[in-house]
N, C-alpha and C positions, 0 to 999 in steps of 0.2 A: 374312447371319449376325447383323448387329446387330438387325434386326427380329425374328428368331427369339429372340434372347436377351431382348429387351424383352418379347416376348409371354409368355415363360416367367415372367418377374418378375410380370407382370400376372395371369397365371393362378394364381400361387402367392402372391399378396400376403399372404394371411392367415398363411401359414407364415413369411414373412419378418418380419411383424409380431410373431408369437409368438417367433421367434428373437431379434429385437431386444430385446424386453422381457426375456426370460429371460437373455440375455447381459448386458444392462445390470444386472439385479438381482444376478447373480453377480459382476460387476465391482465393484458397490457394496460388496461385503464387503471391508472394508479391514483386512488383517492387521496393518498397522503400528499402527493405532489400538487394535485388540483386544489384540495382544500387549503393547503398552506398558501398557495398563490392567491386564492380568493381572500383569505383572512388578512394577508399582508398587502393586499391590493396590487399584486404582481411584483412586489419587491423582494419576496423571500422564496428560496428554493430549499425544501426540506433536505435535499441531498447535500446542501452546503451548510447545514445547521446541525449542531449537536454531534451525534455519532456519524452523520452522513447517510444513515439508512432511511429509505423511503417507506417507513412502516409505522404502525400504531404507536409503538413505544417512543420512538423519536419525536413523533408529533406531540405526544403527551408531555414529554420533557421540554420540548422547544417551543411549542405553540400554545398548548392549553388543553383543558379537559374536553370542552365541547367539540373542537376540531378532531380530537382523538376519538371521541364517541362516533362522530360521523364517519371517520376513517375506518374504524373497526367494523361498523355495521355494513358499510359499502364493500369492504373487502370480503366479508362473508357472503353478502348477497350476490356478488358477481360470480362466485364459485357455484352457488346454488343455481344461478341462471344458466351457467355453462353446462352443468350436469343435466338440468331439465331440458335444455335445447338439444343436447346430445341424445337423450332418451327419446324425445319427440321425433327427431330425424330418423332414428333407427327403427322405432316402432312404425313410423309412417312409410318408410321406404326400404327398410332392411328385411331380411328373410332369415328365419330360424326354423330348423326342422323340428317337428313335433316329437320331442324325445322325453316329454314329461315336464311337470311344473318346475321341478328343482333344476333341471337342465336350463330352462328358460331363465329362471332366477339367477343362476350362475352366470349365464352369458350377459344378461342385462346389468349385473353388478360389474362386469368387465367394462361395459360401456360407461357406467358411472365413473369408475376409476380412471378410465381413459380420458374422458372429458375433464375430470378434476385435475389430473396430472398436468395436462397442457395448460389449464387455467393457472395452476401454481407456477409453471415455467414462465408463463406470460407475466405473472406478478413479479417474479424474481428478475426476469430479463425482459422488461417491457419494450415493445417495438417503438412506442410513441415517445419514450423518454430515454433514448440512447442506451437501452438495455441495462439501465441502472435502476433497480427497483428494491423491493423489500425482501424479507427472508421467508415469507410464505407460511408463517405459523397460523395466522387467522384463516387464510384460505384452506389450509390443511384441516383445521378444525371444522370448517364448513363442509369439507369433503367427508370428514368422519360422520357428521350429522346427516349428510345426504346419502350415505351408504349404510350406516348402522347406528341407530340412536343409542344402543347399549354401549357400543365402543366409545361414542362421544361422551356419554355421561361418566364413564369410568376414567377416560383420559382427562376430561376437564376437572374431575375431582382430584386426580393426582396433581394436575397443574395448580389448582387453587391451594392445595395443602402445602406444596413446595414453595409457592409464592408467599403465602401467609407466614411461613416459617422464616424464609430467607429474604423476602422482599426483592428478589432479583428475577425479573421476567425471563431473561435468557436461560437461567438455570432451570426454571420450571418448564420452559419450552423444550429444552434439550432432553430432560428426563422424560417428559411426556412423549416426545418423538421416539426415544429409545424403547419406550414401552408400548408403542402403537401396535407393533406386530404381535407381541405376546398377549396383549389384551384382545386383539382381534381373534387370535387362535383360541383363546379361552372362551370367548363368546360363541364363536361359530362351531367349535368342536363340542363343547358341553351342551349349549342350549339348542343348537341346530342338529348336529350330527348324532349326538347321543340321545337327546330327549325328544326331538321332533321327527326328523326325517334323515336317515343315513345318506350322506352325500359328501364324501371326502374331497371331491373336486371343488366343491364350494368352499370348504375349509382351506384347501391349498391355494386357490385363486385369491381369496381375500387376504390370507396371511402373507403371501408373496407380494401382493400389491402394496399392502400396508408397510411391509418391511422396506421395500424400495423407496416409498415416500418418506418414511421415517429416517432412513439413511440420508436421503437428499436434504431433509430439514436439518439434520445434524451437521452435514457438510457446509450448509449455508451459514451455520453458526460457528465456523472454525475460528474466527477472530475472537468471538465471545469466549470460546473454550480456552484460548490462550490467555485472555485476561482473567478468567476464572482461576486458572492454574497459578497465575501470578498474584492473585488476590486483588486485582485492580478493577474488577467489574463493578459498576455503580449500582446501588439500589435505586428502585424506582421513586421518582417524585415528579409531580406535575408542575408545569410552568405556572407561575403566579398570574400571568396575564398574557394574552396573545400579543405577538410581535407585530 
């Protein structure tokens, strides 16, 4: 199985390269920067406001609720778009041997993760904005939804519980990221491998991918972790009015 999967990657390397480039360029479109510039009529740069992070939380704190809503929706949609484009390209031009439904599902989930990862990288290090972007939590959440709605529902539930208790988005994000892989393993092993169709490769692929993405999300929050340990991380509040 492992050799078969590797051979498919090698035979379709040009498609994966195209998907990586397209997903990265889509991810590099940073709504936080764009929306802030529009709201402030070109006078404000979200990367020079508040925490300096080009993401939903800083937009909410520094610019206002409506710009933050536009930002979070756009961040999610761009990841969904990257995943769908990646799937379309692979289904249209790629080749997968007929080894059964679950093998195809396993391989196509790899394509979803592949496109989503490069979209997240683009979000965090955008080509269009001097490689200074957000931390990828919203795009990661969109990738969860694009790959497994069960994982998304469990992760977002954890996020909301932690946020309601502590009112600190970074803490909720970090804990959800840390639990991404365990939740993925639980869903795929119990509901797919044990109850539906035995396929440990599917469990392993999804768990490893979610582990790598979760670790990356935690690394992107390293400054937040330092502030949390010092007790200096701020609780969430929205700007009273747009700047």
